[in-house]
N, C-alpha and C positions, 0 to 999 in steps of 0.2 A: 747313330748312337742306339744301343740297346735299351729296352725298357725293363724295369725291375719292379717286381711285386714283393713287398715286405709281408712275410707271413709269421705271426706270433701266436703262441698259445699262452694264456695268462690265467692266474687265479689269485685274487687278493694282492694285487701289486700296486695299490694306490700310492705307496711311498716312493716308488722308483720308476713307474711307467712313463711319466712325463719326462724324466731325465733321459731315459733311453730314446723316446721318440723325438725329443728336441734335437738330439745329436744326429739323427739319421732321416727325419721325415722329408726334408727338402731333396734328399738324394733319391727318393723313391717315387715311382709313378703310380703306385697303388699300394694302399695299406690295408691289410686284412688282419683282424684281431679275432681270435677264437677264444672265448671265455669258457672255462671248464667248471664254473660254479662260484664265482666271486660273491662274497657277502659284504664287501666294502664298496668304495667308490671307484673301483677299477674301470667299469664300463662307462661311467660318466667322463672319466678322464680320456679314455679311448675315443669317445665321441667328439672330442675337440679336434681330433686329427683325421677321422674317417667315419663314414656311414656304413662301412662294411664290417660290421661286428656280428659274430655268429655265436650261438650257444652250442656247446657240445657236452653232453652228459659224461662225466668223468667215470671211466671204467677201469681205472688203475693201469692204464696203458698209454704211455707218452707217445709211442709210435703211432697209435691210432689217431690221437689228437693231432699230431703233426701231419699225418696223411690227409686228414680232413681239411686242415688249413691249406695245404698245397692244392687240394682239389678246387678251391675257390679262386686260385690265381689265374690271371689272364695275360700277363706280360711275358716278354721273351725269357726272362730269368726270374728266379725266386731267391730272395734273401731271407734266410732263417735267422731270427734273433730272439734272445731271451730278454726279459724286462730289466735284468740287472746288468746288462751290457751297456757300454758307452764307447762312442768313437770321438776321440779328441780332434782338434782342428787340423792337426798335421795329417791324421789318418782319414779325416773327411775329404781332404784335398786329394789324397791318394785314391780314394774311392771314386771321386769325380773323374780323375784321369783314367782309371780302369774302365769306368762305364763308357767314357768317350772313345776308348780305343780297343775295347774287347772284341775279338773276332768271333764269328759264329761257330767256328770249329771247337771252341773251348766249351766243355759241358759241365765242368765243376771248377770253381775257383776256391782255393784254400786260403785262409787268412790266419794270422797268428792270434791265438787266444791267450791273453796275458793276465798277470797278477794273480796266479792261481795259489801260490804259497801263502799269500797274505790272509787268506780267510779259511784255512783249514779244509780246503776242498779235497776231493778224493784223489787228486793227482800228485805225482812226485816231482813235478817240474813247474817252473814258473810260467813258461809259455810253450805252446805247441801249435803246429799247423792243424787246422781243422777245416773240413769242407763247410763252407758257409753260403756260397752262391751257386745255384743250380740252374742249368738250362731246363726250361719247363717241358719242352717237347724234344725228344731225342730222335734223330734220323739214323737208322741203321745203314751201315755202309759195308760193301764188300771190299776186302783187301787181298793182297797177294796176287801176282800175275799168273800163277799156276797153283793148283790145289787151293783155289780161292776159298775164303771163309768170311763170315761176318765178324767185324770187329766188335768184341764184347766189352773190352776194357774202355772206360770213359776217358776222354781227353781232359786232363787235369792241369790246371795252371796254379803254381804256388806264388801268390802275391806277397808283397812285403807290408800289407795292411795289418795293423795290430789293433785288436779289439780289447778294451780294458774291462775286465770282469770285476764287478763291484757288488757281490752278494752281501746282504745285510746279516745273513746267518747261514750256518751249514745246513745243507739239505740231507745230511746223512740219515737222520731219523726217518724222514719221508721215504728215502730210497730203500732203507733196510726193511721197512714195513712191506714194501712191494716185493722185495726178494723173499721175505718170510712167507708171504702169501703164495707166491709162485711155487716154493718148495713144498708147502703144506698141500697144495693142489696136485703135487706130483709132476709139475712141468719140468721138462728137461732144459737146463741152462746151457747155453753155448759156452765155449771156453772163454770167450770175451766176457760174458756176464758172470761166470765163475770168478774170473779175475777181479771184476768190478765189485762183486759181493764181498770178496776177501779184502779188498782195499778199503771199502766202506767200513767193514768191521774193525780193521786194524787201526783205522784213523779215527773213526767217530762212534764205534760200537760201545754200548753200555753192557753191564753184566748180563742183563736179560737178553740182549741181542745175541751174545755168545752162547747163552743157554739154549736158545732157539736154533742156533746155527750149527751147534757142535755135531749133532747127529748127521746132518747133511754132509758136512765136510769130512766126517769120519768115513762115510760111505765113499766119497770121492777119493780119499787117500787109499782106500782099500780096493778101489775099482781096478779090474784087470785091464781096462782100456785107458786108464788115466796116464797121460803123458808126464814126463819129468818135471816140466814147468808147473803143471796143474798140481802134481804131487807136493811140490815144495810149498805152493800157495796154501793148499789144504792143510798141510802140516803146521804151518804158521798159526792158523786159526785153531786147530785142535789143541795144539800145545798151550795156547793162551787160555782157551776155554777150560781145559782140564786143570790148569793151575788155579784159575779163579775158583773152580769147584772144590779144590783141594784133593783132586784125584792125581797124586804125584806119580804114581806108577804109570798111569796112561800118559801123563805129561812127559816123563822121561823116555818111555818106550817110543813115542812119536818123535821126540826131539832127536833121538839117536838115528832115526831114519834120515834126518837132515844132516846132522853133524858128521855122520859117517860118509857123507857124499858132498863135500864142499858146502859147509853150512852157510846159512844166511843170517843177516843181522837180527832179524825179528826173532828167530829162535834163540840165538845167543842171548839177546836181551831178556827174554822170558826166563831163561835159566838163571841169569843174574838176579832177576826179580825173586825167584824162588829162594836163592841162597841169602838175599838180603832180608827176606821175611824170617828166615831161620837165624839171622844175625851171624851168619858165617861170612864175614865181610871180605876176607882174603879170597875165598872161593868165588864170591859174588864179583869181585873186582876182576878176576880172571875172565869171566864171561862177558862182563861189560867191555872190557878191553877188546875181546874178540869181536863184539858187536861193532865197536867203533873203528877198529883198525885191521882186522883180519878177514872180514867178510863184507858183503854188499847187501844193501836193503833191496827187497823186491816189491814190497807193498806200501811201506811207510818210510819215507826218506829219513825221518827223524830217528828211527830205530838204529840207524848207523851213524847218527850225528850227535845232536845236542842231548838226546835222551840218555844214552849211555855215558856221555861225558859228565853230565850232572850227577849221575849215579856213582860214577867213579869218585867224584869229589866228595860225595856223601860217605862212601866206603872208607876213604882215607881219613876223613874227619872222625869217623867212628873208631878208626884204628889209632887215632892220636897223631896222625901225620899231617899237620897243618899246612906245611909247604906244598906237598903233593896235592892236597885238597884244593888249595888256592890256584894251583896251576891248571887243574882240570876245570875249575869254575871259569878261568880265563879262556880256556880252549872252548868250552861250551858257549860262552858269550861271543867269542870270535866266530864260531860256526854259525850261530844265529845271525850275527851281523852280516856275514857273507851271504847268507840266504836272503836276508832283507835287501842287501845291495843288488842282488841279482834281479830284483823287481824293477 
């Protein structure tokens, strides 16, 4: 049977840490807790489960903290967990079976990360496969009988273990502050981080967050090397930021970049918001309908679901069409119910 080191980075997690550790501690052969600056009872709780508690000065870099935690591990595999995760009894048993039968060739085990839509997280799906268990030391191997080469891609196993994510609050504000700092420092964001930044904004961003991000995403939208997917994501942010500021010329100019090329729900919804503010309810309803039925969301799933449906109900109510308004209220509730049922 393989051995597993649990590696966690924590800060002010006294409300949830014991819940997490109670659900997984007996499955682990070693527990490593890296604290990045707690001012509550987090470290005291951690001490009930392990004496391997380390301090790491927070430098605004989650990867650096996780790398430090991994450096302390000694077992065959490393399990990476956050304090707001829980394994229920069914999935604890699946983990036991996995641990007893895992073959050394496997270098990464993916597990389902579930309950995402329940807490306004940055993701557009309720569960996804994520890498969670990592072989600590990797052995490089030659492959191919001729023109041999070293195998670079890891051997990944997709398990059926599902982790329940139970955050107490959205981490959007924390993450947006990091993105804002990186952009201010002139750091280049990968396409993945550009996507995550745009998602965080469209799901959890406040007015001031869009004000700080507008310049960056305008540059992305105008960049010669910007790909079509990154362009659409940037346009979503710029359109909303410009509408919030009242710069309707810029809003419309960038919206047309998207609408002219298979629009997305987020942009259509923003155009609906503009016309609703102007009390042009019939025009607003057209754009809300396009958001709900004629386009797909790329950053915030609600932009193509209950958000425009609720706005359609409002538009028809303002136009004195009570029957249509009631129908869209029903459809919005139905959409929300289906999303909840998916959890």
